[in-house]
ROSE-4610 file (N, C-alpha, C; in Angstrom, 1 decimal, always signed):
// ROSE-4610
residu = [M/M/M/A/A/A/G/G/G/F/F/F/L/L/L/K/K/K/V/V/V/I/I/I/Y/Y/Y/P/P/P/K/K/K/E/E/E/Y/Y/Y/D/D/D/V/V/V/I/I/I/V/V/V/V/V/V/G/G/G/A/A/A/G/G/G/H/H/H/A/A/A/G/G/G/I/I/I/E/E/E/A/A/A/A/A/A/L/L/L/S/S/S/S/S/S/A/A/A/R/R/R/L/L/L/G/G/G/M/M/M/A/A/A/T/T/T/L/L/L/C/C/C/M/M/M/T/T/T/I/I/I/N/N/N/V/V/V/D/D/D/H/H/H/I/I/I/G/G/G/E/E/E/M/M/M/S/S/S/C/C/C/N/N/N/P/P/P/S/S/S/I/I/I/G/G/G/G/G/G/I/I/I/A/A/A/K/K/K/G/G/G/I/I/I/L/L/L/T/T/T/R/R/R/E/E/E/I/I/I/D/D/D/V/V/V/L/L/L/G/G/G/G/G/G/Q/Q/Q/M/M/M/A/A/A/K/K/K/T/T/T/I/I/I/D/D/D/R/R/R/T/T/T/G/G/G/I/I/I/Q/Q/Q/F/F/F/R/R/R/M/M/M/L/L/L/N/N/N/L/L/L/S/S/S/K/K/K/G/G/G/P/P/P/A/A/A/V/V/V/W/W/W/A/A/A/P/P/P/R/R/R/A/A/A/Q/Q/Q/A/A/A/D/D/D/K/K/K/V/V/V/E/E/E/Y/Y/Y/G/G/G/L/L/L/Y/Y/Y/M/M/M/R/R/R/S/S/S/V/V/V/M/M/M/E/E/E/L/L/L/E/E/E/P/P/P/N/N/N/L/L/L/D/D/D/I/I/I/I/I/I/Q/Q/Q/D/D/D/T/T/T/A/A/A/A/A/A/S/S/S/L/L/L/L/L/L/V/V/V/E/E/E/N/N/N/K/K/K/I/I/I/V/V/V/K/K/K/G/G/G/V/V/V/I/I/I/S/S/S/E/E/E/R/R/R/D/D/D/G/G/G/L/L/L/Y/Y/Y/R/R/R/A/A/A/K/K/K/S/S/S/V/V/V/I/I/I/L/L/L/T/T/T/T/T/T/G/G/G/T/T/T]
num = [1/1/1/2/2/2/3/3/3/4/4/4/5/5/5/6/6/6/7/7/7/8/8/8/9/9/9/10/10/10/11/11/11/12/12/12/13/13/13/14/14/14/15/15/15/16/16/16/17/17/17/18/18/18/19/19/19/20/20/20/21/21/21/22/22/22/23/23/23/24/24/24/25/25/25/26/26/26/27/27/27/28/28/28/29/29/29/30/30/30/31/31/31/32/32/32/33/33/33/34/34/34/35/35/35/36/36/36/37/37/37/38/38/38/39/39/39/40/40/40/41/41/41/42/42/42/43/43/43/44/44/44/45/45/45/46/46/46/47/47/47/48/48/48/49/49/49/50/50/50/51/51/51/52/52/52/53/53/53/54/54/54/55/55/55/56/56/56/57/57/57/58/58/58/59/59/59/60/60/60/61/61/61/62/62/62/63/63/63/64/64/64/65/65/65/66/66/66/67/67/67/68/68/68/69/69/69/70/70/70/71/71/71/72/72/72/73/73/73/74/74/74/75/75/75/76/76/76/77/77/77/78/78/78/79/79/79/80/80/80/81/81/81/82/82/82/83/83/83/84/84/84/85/85/85/86/86/86/87/87/87/88/88/88/89/89/89/90/90/90/91/91/91/92/92/92/93/93/93/94/94/94/95/95/95/96/96/96/97/97/97/98/98/98/99/99/99/100/100/100/101/101/101/102/102/102/103/103/103/104/104/104/105/105/105/106/106/106/107/107/107/108/108/108/109/109/109/110/110/110/111/111/111/112/112/112/113/113/113/114/114/114/115/115/115/116/116/116/117/117/117/118/118/118/119/119/119/120/120/120/121/121/121/122/122/122/123/123/123/124/124/124/125/125/125/126/126/126/127/127/127/128/128/128/129/129/129/130/130/130/131/131/131/132/132/132/133/133/133/134/134/134/135/135/135/136/136/136/137/137/137/138/138/138/139/139/139/140/140/140/141/141/141/142/142/142/143/143/143/144/144/144/145/145/145/146/146/146/147/147/147/148/148/148/149/149/149/150/150/150/151/151/151/152/152/152/153/153/153/154/154/154/155/155/155/156/156/156/157/157/157/158/158/158/159/159/159/160/160/160/161/161/161/162/162/162/163/163/163]
x = [-4.9/-5.6/-6.1/-6.0/-6.3/-7.8/-8.7/-10.1/-10.7/-9.9/-10.4/-9.5/-10.1/-9.4/-8.6/-7.3/-6.5/-6.8/-7.0/-7.1/-8.2/-9.2/-10.2/-9.9/-9.4/-9.1/-10.3/-10.4/-11.6/-11.8/-10.8/-11.0/-11.6/-12.7/-13.3/-12.8/-12.2/-11.7/-12.7/-12.6/-13.4/-12.9/-11.6/-11.0/-9.8/-9.7/-8.5/-8.0/-6.7/-6.0/-5.0/-5.1/-4.2/-3.2/-1.9/-0.9/-0.3/+1.0/+1.7/+2.7/+2.3/+3.0/+2.4/+2.7/+2.2/+0.7/-0.1/-1.6/-2.0/-1.5/-1.9/-1.5/-0.3/+0.1/-0.9/-1.2/-2.0/-3.4/-3.9/-5.3/-5.3/-4.3/-4.3/-4.1/-3.2/-3.0/-4.2/-4.9/-6.0/-7.2/-7.4/-8.5/-8.2/-7.0/-6.6/-6.6/-6.2/-6.2/-7.7/-8.6/-10.0/-10.6/-9.8/-10.3/-10.9/-10.7/-11.1/-10.1/-10.5/-9.7/-9.2/-7.9/-7.4/-6.4/-6.4/-5.4/-4.8/-3.4/-2.7/-2.0/-2.4/-1.8/-0.8/+0.4/+1.5/+2.3/+2.8/+3.5/+4.8/+5.4/+6.7/+6.8/+6.8/+6.9/+8.2/+9.2/+10.5/+10.4/+9.3/+9.2/+8.1/+7.6/+6.6/+7.2/+6.5/+6.9/+8.0/+8.3/+9.4/+9.2/+10.3/+10.2/+10.8/+10.4/+10.9/+12.3/+12.8/+14.2/+14.4/+13.3/+13.4/+12.7/+13.5/+12.9/+12.6/+11.7/+11.4/+10.0/+9.8/+8.4/+8.3/+7.3/+7.1/+7.1/+7.4/+7.4/+6.1/+5.8/+4.6/+3.3/+3.2/+2.0/+2.0/+3.0/+3.0/+3.1/+3.6/+3.7/+2.3/+1.4/+0.0/-0.6/-0.5/-1.1/-0.4/+0.9/+1.5/+1.0/+0.8/+0.3/-1.1/-1.9/-3.3/-3.4/-2.5/-2.4/-2.0/-1.0/-0.5/-1.6/-2.3/-3.3/-4.5/-4.6/-5.6/-5.0/-3.8/-3.2/-2.4/-2.1/-1.3/+0.1/+0.8/+2.1/+3.3/+3.0/+4.0/+5.0/+4.4/+5.2/+6.0/+5.4/+6.1/+7.3/+7.2/+8.2/+9.3/+9.0/+10.0/+10.8/+10.1/+10.8/+11.9/+11.6/+12.6/+13.6/+13.3/+14.3/+14.8/+14.5/+15.0/+16.5/+17.2/+18.6/+18.9/+17.9/+18.1/+16.7/+16.7/+15.4/+15.7/+14.9/+15.1/+13.8/+13.8/+12.6/+12.9/+11.9/+12.1/+11.5/+12.0/+11.5/+11.6/+12.7/+12.8/+13.1/+13.6/+13.9/+12.6/+11.5/+10.2/+9.3/+8.1/+7.2/+6.8/+6.3/+6.0/+4.8/+4.1/+2.9/+3.4/+4.7/+5.2/+6.3/+6.6/+7.6/+7.0/+7.9/+7.4/+8.5/+8.3/+9.3/+9.3/+10.6/+10.8/+11.9/+11.7/+12.7/+13.1/+14.4/+14.8/+15.0/+14.5/+14.6/+15.7/+16.2/+17.0/+16.0/+16.1/+15.1/+15.0/+16.1/+16.1/+15.4/+15.9/+15.4/+13.9/+13.4/+12.0/+11.2/+11.5/+10.7/+10.8/+12.0/+12.1/+11.3/+11.3/+10.5/+9.0/+8.6/+7.2/+6.7/+7.5/+7.2/+7.1/+8.0/+8.0/+6.7/+6.3/+5.1/+3.9/+3.8/+2.7/+2.7/+3.9/+4.0/+3.6/+3.7/+3.4/+2.0/+1.2/-0.2/-1.1/-1.8/-2.5/-3.6/-4.3/-5.5/-5.1/-3.8/-3.3/-2.5/-3.0/-2.2/-1.6/-0.4/+0.2/+0.5/+0.2/+0.4/+1.2/+2.1/+2.8/+2.1/+1.4/+0.7/+0.2/-0.3/-0.8/-2.3/-3.0/-4.5/-4.7/-5.3/-5.6/-6.9/-7.9/-9.3/-10.0/-11.1/-12.0/-13.1/-13.5/-14.7/-15.9/-16.8/-18.0/-19.2/-20.1/-21.4/-22.5/-23.4/-24.6/-24.1/-23.1/-22.5/-21.9/-21.6/-20.9/-19.6/-18.5/-17.2/-17.2/-16.8/-16.8/-15.5/-14.5/-13.1/-12.2/-11.0/-10.0/-9.6/-9.4/-8.8/-7.3/-6.4/-5.0/-4.5/-3.3/-2.6/-2.3/-2.1/-1.8/-3.1/-4.2/-5.5/-6.1/-5.8/-6.4/-7.5/-8.5/-9.7/-9.7/-9.7/-9.7/-11.0/-11.9/-13.2/-13.0/-13.8/-13.8/-15.1/-15.4/-16.6/-16.3/-15.0/-14.5/-13.2/-12.9/-11.6/-11.2/-9.9/-9.4/-8.2/-8.2/-7.1/-6.2/-5.0/-4.0/-2.8/-3.0/-2.0/-0.9/-1.0/+0.0/-0.2/+0.9/+0.8/+1.7]
y = [-15.1/-16.1/-17.2/-18.4/-19.6/-19.8/-19.0/-19.2/-20.1/-20.6/-21.3/-21.0/-21.2/-20.9/-22.1/-21.9/-23.0/-23.2/-22.1/-22.2/-21.2/-21.7/-20.9/-21.0/-19.9/-19.9/-19.9/-20.8/-20.9/-19.8/-19.1/-18.0/-16.8/-16.3/-15.0/-13.9/-12.9/-11.8/-10.7/-9.9/-8.7/-7.6/-7.5/-6.5/-7.1/-6.9/-7.1/-5.8/-5.6/-4.4/-4.8/-4.2/-4.5/-3.3/-3.7/-2.7/-2.6/-2.4/-2.3/-1.1/+0.0/+1.2/+1.9/+3.2/+4.0/+3.8/+4.0/+3.9/+2.5/+1.5/+0.1/-0.3/+0.0/-0.3/+0.3/+1.6/+2.2/+1.6/+1.3/+0.7/-0.7/-1.5/-2.9/-2.9/-2.1/-2.0/-1.5/-0.5/+0.1/-0.9/-1.6/-2.6/-3.7/-4.2/-5.3/-4.9/-3.7/-3.2/-3.0/-2.8/-2.7/-4.1/-5.1/-6.5/-7.2/-6.6/-7.2/-8.1/-9.3/-10.2/-9.5/-9.3/-8.5/-9.2/-9.1/-9.6/-8.5/-8.4/-7.4/-8.2/-7.8/-8.5/-7.5/-8.0/-7.1/-7.9/-7.2/-7.9/-8.6/-7.9/-8.4/-8.0/-9.0/-8.7/-8.0/-8.2/-7.5/-6.0/-5.6/-4.1/-3.5/-4.1/-3.5/-2.2/-1.1/+0.2/+0.8/+0.4/+0.9/+2.4/+3.2/+4.6/+5.0/+6.1/+6.6/+7.0/+7.7/+8.2/+9.3/+9.9/+10.9/+10.4/+9.7/+9.0/+10.0/+11.0/+11.9/+11.8/+12.0/+12.1/+13.5/+14.2/+15.5/+16.6/+17.8/+18.9/+19.6/+20.7/+21.5/+20.7/+20.1/+19.4/+17.9/+17.1/+15.8/+15.7/+16.7/+16.8/+16.8/+17.6/+17.7/+16.3/+15.6/+14.3/+13.3/+13.4/+12.5/+12.7/+14.0/+14.2/+13.8/+13.9/+13.4/+11.9/+11.2/+9.7/+9.4/+10.1/+9.8/+9.9/+11.0/+11.2/+10.2/+9.6/+8.5/+7.1/+7.1/+5.8/+5.1/+5.9/+5.3/+4.9/+4.3/+3.8/+4.6/+5.4/+6.1/+7.0/+7.8/+8.7/+7.8/+6.8/+5.9/+5.3/+4.9/+4.2/+5.2/+6.4/+7.4/+7.8/+7.8/+8.1/+7.1/+5.8/+4.7/+4.6/+5.0/+4.7/+6.0/+7.2/+8.4/+8.6/+9.2/+9.5/+11.0/+11.8/+13.2/+13.9/+14.7/+15.4/+16.9/+17.7/+19.1/+19.9/+21.1/+22.0/+22.9/+22.8/+23.6/+25.0/+25.9/+27.3/+28.1/+27.8/+28.6/+30.1/+30.4/+31.8/+32.6/+31.9/+32.5/+32.5/+32.9/+32.9/+31.6/+31.5/+30.2/+29.5/+30.2/+29.5/+28.5/+28.6/+27.7/+26.8/+26.9/+25.9/+24.5/+23.6/+22.2/+21.2/+20.3/+19.2/+18.3/+17.8/+16.8/+15.8/+14.6/+13.6/+12.8/+12.5/+11.6/+10.2/+9.2/+7.9/+7.1/+6.1/+5.1/+4.2/+4.2/+3.6/+2.1/+1.4/+0.0/-0.3/+0.4/+0.2/+0.5/+1.5/+1.9/+0.8/+0.2/-0.9/-2.2/-2.5/-3.7/-3.5/-2.3/-2.1/-2.2/-1.6/-1.6/-3.1/-3.8/-5.2/-6.0/-5.8/-6.5/-6.1/-4.8/-4.4/-5.1/-5.2/-5.9/-7.4/-8.0/-9.4/-9.8/-8.9/-9.1/-8.8/-8.2/-7.8/-9.0/-9.3/-10.6/-10.8/-9.8/-10.0/-9.8/-9.7/-9.4/-10.5/-10.9/-11.9/-11.1/-11.5/-10.9/-12.0/-11.6/-12.6/-11.9/-12.6/-12.1/-12.6/-11.7/-12.1/-10.8/-10.8/-9.7/-9.8/-8.7/-8.7/-8.6/-9.6/-9.5/-8.9/-9.2/-8.6/-8.7/-8.1/-8.1/-9.1/-9.8/-10.7/-9.8/-9.7/-8.9/-9.8/-9.7/-10.5/-9.5/-9.4/-8.5/-7.1/-6.7/-5.3/-5.0/-6.0/-5.8/-6.5/-5.8/-6.4/-7.4/-8.6/-9.7/-10.3/-9.8/-10.4/-10.0/-10.7/-10.5/-11.8/-11.8/-12.9/-12.5/-13.4/-13.1/-13.5/-13.1/-13.4/-14.9/-15.5/-16.9/-17.7/-17.1/-17.8/-18.2/-17.4/-17.7/-16.7/-17.2/-16.4/-16.1/-14.8/-14.4/-13.6/-14.1/-13.5/-12.5/-11.4/-10.4/-9.6/-9.0/-8.1/-6.7/-6.3/-5.0/-5.2/-4.5/-4.5/-3.0/-2.8/-1.4/-1.5/-0.7/-0.7/+0.5/+0.2/+1.3/+1.0/+1.1/+0.7/+1.8/+2.9/+3.9/+4.8/+5.5/+6.5/+6.0]
z = [-20.1/-19.4/-20.4/-19.9/-20.8/-21.0/-20.3/-20.4/-19.3/-18.5/-17.3/-16.1/-14.9/-13.7/-13.2/-13.0/-12.4/-10.9/-10.2/-8.8/-8.3/-7.6/-7.0/-5.5/-4.9/-3.5/-2.6/-1.7/-0.9/+0.1/+0.5/+1.5/+0.8/+1.3/+0.8/+1.7/+1.1/+1.9/+2.0/+3.0/+3.1/+2.1/+2.0/+1.1/+0.4/-0.9/-1.7/-2.1/-1.9/-2.3/-3.4/-4.6/-5.7/-5.7/-5.4/-5.4/-4.0/-3.9/-2.6/-2.6/-3.2/-3.1/-1.8/-1.7/-0.5/-0.3/-1.3/-1.2/-0.9/-1.5/-1.3/+0.1/+0.6/+1.9/+2.9/+2.8/+3.8/+3.7/+2.5/+2.4/+3.0/+2.7/+3.2/+4.8/+5.3/+6.7/+7.4/+6.9/+7.5/+7.6/+6.6/+6.6/+7.5/+7.5/+8.4/+9.8/+10.1/+11.5/+12.0/+11.1/+11.5/+11.6/+11.5/+11.7/+10.5/+9.3/+8.1/+7.5/+7.0/+6.3/+5.0/+4.9/+3.8/+3.0/+1.7/+0.8/+0.1/+0.1/-0.8/-1.9/-3.1/-4.3/-4.9/-5.1/-5.6/-6.7/-7.7/-8.7/-8.2/-7.2/-6.7/-5.2/-4.3/-2.9/-2.5/-3.3/-3.0/-3.3/-3.9/-4.3/-3.4/-2.4/-1.5/-0.9/-1.1/-0.5/-1.3/-2.5/-3.2/-3.5/-3.3/-3.5/-4.9/-5.4/-6.7/-6.5/-7.6/-7.6/-6.5/-6.1/-5.0/-3.8/-2.9/-1.8/-0.6/-0.8/+0.3/+0.7/+2.0/+2.5/+3.2/+2.9/+3.4/+2.3/+2.7/+1.8/+2.0/+1.2/+1.4/+1.1/+0.0/-0.4/+0.2/-0.1/+0.4/+1.9/+2.5/+4.0/+4.6/+4.0/+4.5/+4.4/+3.3/+3.1/+4.1/+4.3/+5.3/+6.7/+7.1/+8.4/+8.6/+7.5/+7.6/+7.7/+7.0/+7.1/+8.5/+9.0/+10.3/+11.4/+11.3/+12.4/+12.3/+11.2/+11.0/+11.3/+11.8/+12.2/+11.1/+10.1/+9.0/+9.3/+8.4/+8.6/+8.0/+7.0/+6.3/+7.2/+8.1/+8.9/+9.9/+10.5/+11.4/+10.7/+9.5/+8.8/+8.4/+8.0/+7.7/+8.9/+10.1/+11.3/+11.6/+11.3/+11.5/+10.4/+9.2/+8.1/+7.5/+8.0/+7.4/+7.7/+6.7/+6.8/+6.8/+6.5/+6.6/+6.9/+7.9/+8.3/+8.2/+7.6/+7.6/+7.4/+7.8/+7.6/+6.4/+5.4/+4.2/+4.4/+3.6/+3.4/+4.7/+5.5/+6.7/+6.5/+5.3/+5.0/+4.6/+4.5/+4.2/+5.4/+5.3/+6.5/+6.9/+8.2/+8.8/+8.1/+7.3/+6.6/+5.6/+5.1/+4.1/+4.6/+5.9/+6.5/+6.3/+6.0/+5.8/+6.1/+7.0/+7.3/+6.2/+5.9/+4.9/+5.3/+5.0/+5.4/+4.1/+4.0/+3.0/+3.6/+2.8/+3.3/+2.8/+3.5/+3.0/+2.2/+0.8/+0.0/+0.3/+0.5/+0.7/+2.1/+3.1/+4.4/+4.5/+3.8/+3.9/+3.4/+2.2/+1.6/+2.5/+3.0/+3.9/+5.2/+5.7/+7.0/+6.7/+5.6/+5.3/+5.0/+4.3/+4.1/+5.4/+6.3/+7.6/+8.4/+8.4/+9.1/+8.5/+7.2/+6.5/+6.8/+6.8/+7.0/+8.5/+9.4/+10.8/+11.2/+10.2/+10.5/+10.5/+11.6/+11.7/+10.6/+10.2/+9.3/+7.8/+7.5/+6.2/+5.6/+4.4/+3.6/+2.4/+2.0/+0.8/-0.2/-1.4/-2.5/-3.7/-4.2/-5.4/-6.7/-7.3/-8.5/-9.1/-10.3/-11.0/-11.3/-11.0/-11.2/-12.7/-13.3/-14.8/-15.1/-14.2/-14.4/-13.1/-13.1/-12.0/-12.2/-11.2/-11.2/-11.0/-12.0/-11.8/-12.0/-11.0/-11.1/-10.9/-11.8/-11.7/-11.5/-12.2/-12.1/-10.8/-10.0/-8.7/-8.7/-8.3/-8.2/-7.1/-7.4/-6.4/-6.1/-6.8/-6.6/-7.7/-7.7/-8.7/-9.3/-10.6/-11.4/-11.7/-11.3/-11.4/-12.7/-13.0/-14.3/-14.3/-13.1/-13.0/-12.9/-13.4/-13.4/-12.1/-11.1/-9.7/-9.5/-8.8/-8.5/-7.0/-6.6/-5.2/-5.0/-4.2/-3.9/-2.8/-2.9/-1.8/-1.8/-0.7/-0.6/-1.2/-1.2/-1.7/-2.4/-3.4/-4.1/-4.2/-3.8/-3.9/-4.9/-6.0/-6.9/-6.6/-6.4/-6.1/-7.0/-8.2/-9.2/-9.5/-8.9/-9.0/-10.3/-10.6/-11.7/-12.8]
Protein backbone atom coordinates (compact mmCIF):
# COMPACT_ATOMS: atom_id res chain seq x y z
CA UNK A 1 0.00 0.00 0.00
CA UNK A 2 1.19 3.47 -0.83
CA UNK A 3 0.24 4.93 2.56
CA UNK A 4 -2.96 6.58 1.39
CA UNK A 5 -6.30 5.30 0.21
CA UNK A 6 -7.14 5.75 -3.45
CA UNK A 7 -10.82 4.92 -3.04
CA UNK A 8 -13.09 5.05 0.00
CA UNK A 9 -16.27 3.25 -0.98
CA UNK A 10 -19.33 5.11 0.33
CA UNK A 11 -21.46 2.01 0.93
CA UNK A 12 -21.13 0.52 4.40
CA UNK A 13 -21.81 -3.19 4.43
CA UNK A 14 -23.29 -5.21 7.24
CA UNK A 15 -20.85 -8.02 6.44
CA UNK A 16 -17.68 -8.35 4.38
CA UNK A 17 -16.57 -11.90 3.62
CA UNK A 18 -12.96 -12.32 2.49
CA UNK A 19 -12.60 -15.44 0.37
CA UNK A 20 -14.91 -17.30 -2.02
CA UNK A 21 -14.18 -20.95 -1.40
CA UNK A 22 -16.73 -23.23 0.27
CA UNK A 23 -16.73 -21.37 3.60
CA UNK A 24 -16.74 -17.91 2.04
CA UNK A 25 -19.59 -18.74 -0.31
CA UNK A 26 -21.73 -20.14 2.50
CA UNK A 27 -20.98 -17.18 4.79
CA UNK A 28 -21.71 -14.61 2.08
CA UNK A 29 -24.91 -16.27 0.90
CA UNK A 30 -26.16 -16.82 4.46
CA UNK A 31 -25.74 -13.21 5.48
CA UNK A 32 -27.20 -11.91 2.20
CA UNK A 33 -30.20 -14.23 2.49
CA UNK A 34 -30.79 -12.88 6.00
CA UNK A 35 -31.17 -9.43 4.44
CA UNK A 36 -27.74 -8.08 5.31
CA UNK A 37 -25.84 -5.94 2.81
CA UNK A 38 -22.92 -8.26 2.06
CA UNK A 39 -19.67 -7.91 0.14
CA UNK A 40 -17.63 -10.94 -0.88
CA UNK A 41 -14.01 -10.08 -1.72
CA UNK A 42 -12.09 -12.65 -3.72
CA UNK A 43 -8.71 -12.62 -5.43
CA UNK A 44 -10.23 -13.83 -8.71
CA UNK A 45 -13.94 -14.07 -9.51
CA UNK A 46 -13.14 -16.78 -12.06
CA UNK A 47 -12.07 -19.02 -9.16
CA UNK A 48 -15.22 -18.70 -7.02
CA UNK A 49 -16.04 -22.13 -5.62
CA UNK A 50 -12.93 -23.67 -7.12
CA UNK A 51 -12.43 -27.23 -5.97
CA UNK A 52 -9.15 -28.95 -5.18
CA UNK A 53 -7.66 -31.82 -7.15
CA UNK A 54 -10.25 -34.14 -5.52
CA UNK A 55 -13.60 -32.57 -6.40
CA UNK A 56 -15.77 -34.60 -4.06
CA UNK A 57 -18.52 -33.62 -1.66
CA UNK A 58 -19.52 -36.10 1.01
CA UNK A 59 -17.83 -39.06 2.59
CA UNK A 60 -17.82 -39.94 6.28
CA UNK A 61 -16.54 -36.66 7.78
CA UNK A 62 -17.20 -34.06 5.08
CA UNK A 63 -20.60 -35.62 4.46
CA UNK A 64 -21.73 -34.78 7.99
CA UNK A 65 -20.64 -31.17 7.52
CA UNK A 66 -22.35 -31.01 4.12
CA UNK A 67 -25.63 -32.28 5.59
CA UNK A 68 -25.42 -29.78 8.47
CA UNK A 69 -24.86 -26.91 6.01
CA UNK A 70 -27.74 -28.21 3.89
CA UNK A 71 -30.21 -28.35 6.78
CA UNK A 72 -29.31 -24.74 7.62
CA UNK A 73 -30.16 -23.63 4.08
CA UNK A 74 -26.66 -23.72 2.62
CA UNK A 75 -25.76 -23.96 -1.05
CA UNK A 76 -23.10 -26.70 -1.25
CA UNK A 77 -25.44 -29.71 -1.38
CA UNK A 78 -27.79 -28.00 -3.85
CA UNK A 79 -24.86 -27.24 -6.14
CA UNK A 80 -23.42 -30.75 -6.05
CA UNK A 81 -26.88 -32.12 -6.86
CA UNK A 82 -26.83 -29.99 -10.04
CA UNK A 83 -23.19 -30.44 -11.03
CA UNK A 84 -22.33 -33.94 -9.82
CA UNK A 85 -21.06 -36.50 -12.33
CA UNK A 86 -20.85 -39.54 -10.04
CA UNK A 87 -22.89 -40.40 -6.95
CA UNK A 88 -22.17 -43.42 -4.77
CA UNK A 89 -22.54 -44.78 -1.27
CA UNK A 90 -19.22 -45.53 0.43
CA UNK A 91 -18.52 -48.43 2.81
CA UNK A 92 -21.49 -50.60 1.82
CA UNK A 93 -19.50 -53.72 2.71
CA UNK A 94 -19.33 -52.48 6.32
CA UNK A 95 -22.07 -51.72 8.82
CA UNK A 96 -24.63 -48.96 8.23
CA UNK A 97 -22.99 -46.75 10.86
CA UNK A 98 -20.20 -45.95 8.38
CA UNK A 99 -22.18 -45.75 5.14
CA UNK A 100 -21.65 -42.35 3.58
CA UNK A 101 -22.90 -40.76 0.37
CA UNK A 102 -20.30 -39.06 -1.80
CA UNK A 103 -20.56 -37.17 -5.07
CA UNK A 104 -17.86 -36.23 -7.54
CA UNK A 105 -18.37 -32.83 -9.13
CA UNK A 106 -17.64 -31.48 -12.55
CA UNK A 107 -15.05 -28.99 -11.24
CA UNK A 108 -15.70 -26.34 -13.86
CA UNK A 109 -19.50 -26.57 -13.66
CA UNK A 110 -19.45 -26.48 -9.86
CA UNK A 111 -17.56 -23.18 -9.78
CA UNK A 112 -19.59 -21.63 -12.58
CA UNK A 113 -22.86 -22.58 -10.91
CA UNK A 114 -21.74 -21.24 -7.51
CA UNK A 115 -20.67 -17.99 -9.12
CA UNK A 116 -24.03 -17.60 -10.85
CA UNK A 117 -25.89 -18.25 -7.59
CA UNK A 118 -23.83 -15.56 -5.88
CA UNK A 119 -24.22 -13.06 -8.72
CA UNK A 120 -28.01 -13.46 -8.61
CA UNK A 121 -28.28 -12.93 -4.83
CA UNK A 122 -29.91 -9.49 -4.29
CA UNK A 123 -28.04 -8.40 -1.13
CA UNK A 124 -24.63 -9.65 -2.26
CA UNK A 125 -21.91 -7.69 -4.05
CA UNK A 126 -18.77 -9.43 -5.32
CA UNK A 127 -15.49 -7.66 -5.88
CA UNK A 128 -12.21 -8.93 -7.31
CA UNK A 129 -9.51 -7.62 -5.00
CA UNK A 130 -7.23 -8.79 -2.23
CA UNK A 131 -7.62 -7.90 1.43
CA UNK A 132 -4.35 -6.30 2.49
CA UNK A 133 -5.30 -5.40 6.06
CA UNK A 134 -8.18 -4.83 8.40
CA UNK A 135 -9.39 -1.38 9.35
CA UNK A 136 -9.34 -1.35 13.15
CA UNK A 137 -10.64 1.55 15.22
CA UNK A 138 -10.56 1.40 19.03
CA UNK A 139 -9.73 -2.33 18.86
CA UNK A 140 -12.86 -3.02 16.78
CA UNK A 141 -12.68 -4.24 13.18
CA UNK A 142 -14.53 -1.72 11.02
CA UNK A 143 -13.67 -2.88 7.52
CA UNK A 144 -11.09 -4.06 5.02
CA UNK A 145 -8.34 -2.19 3.20
CA UNK A 146 -7.67 -3.80 -0.14
CA UNK A 147 -4.45 -4.32 -2.04
CA UNK A 148 -5.66 -1.75 -4.56
CA UNK A 149 -5.86 0.78 -1.69
CA UNK A 150 -9.63 0.71 -1.42
CA UNK A 151 -11.42 1.00 1.92
CA UNK A 152 -14.55 -1.05 2.45
CA UNK A 153 -16.43 -0.40 5.70
CA UNK A 154 -18.54 -3.03 7.47
CA UNK A 155 -20.12 -3.86 10.80
CA UNK A 156 -18.61 -7.37 10.62
CA UNK A 157 -15.76 -8.98 8.71
CA UNK A 158 -15.47 -12.74 8.16
CA UNK A 159 -12.11 -14.14 7.02
CA UNK A 160 -12.39 -17.40 5.06
CA UNK A 161 -8.96 -17.52 3.50
CA UNK A 162 -8.72 -21.31 3.29
CA UNK A 163 -5.92 -23.65 4.19
